[in-house]
N, C-alpha and C positions, 0 to 999 in steps of 0.2 A: 504494499500499500504506500502510495506517495505521501510525502510530508505536506503539511499545510501550516500556515502561520496564523496563530491566534491573535485576538485583540490585545494580548499582553505586549505585542510588538511596540518597541520604542523608536523604530525607524532609524536605527544606528547604522545599518548596512553590514554588520559583521557577518550575518548569514550569507549575503550575496558575495562578499569577498571570499568566503570559504567554499563556495559551491564549485566543484570541479567541472560541472557541465553547463554553467551559467543559466540555470533554470530559475533563478530568482531575480525579480525586478522590483523596482519601487512602485508601489501602488498609491492609492489615495489614503494617506495617513499611516500606512504600514506596508511592509514588503509582501510580495505574493510569490508563490511557487507555481510554475507551470507543471502540472501533473504529468503531462505528456513527455516532458524532458527529464523529470526527476528520476534518478536511479536508486533512490532509497538508501543512500550511503550514510546519512546521519551527520554529515559534516556541518550542515546548517545548525542543527541542534547542539552540536559540540561547541560551535563558535558563538552561539547566542548567549549574552549575559543575563537574559531574563527568562530563558526557556520557552520562547514563543513558538518555535517550530515543534510540531508534534506529528506523530504518524497517524494517519486517518484510520 
């Protein structure tokens, strides 16, 4: 299951910087993960300081 970013996101960009497949982009007030590109590696969750990315 792909990861998604919850409302806990503080829009710091740490998740996007750590994504090896560039599946994360800045959305409206928080970052968003393209589920079609996500390889479920967990790098976004590992890099997030607030634990916003979670596996669906």
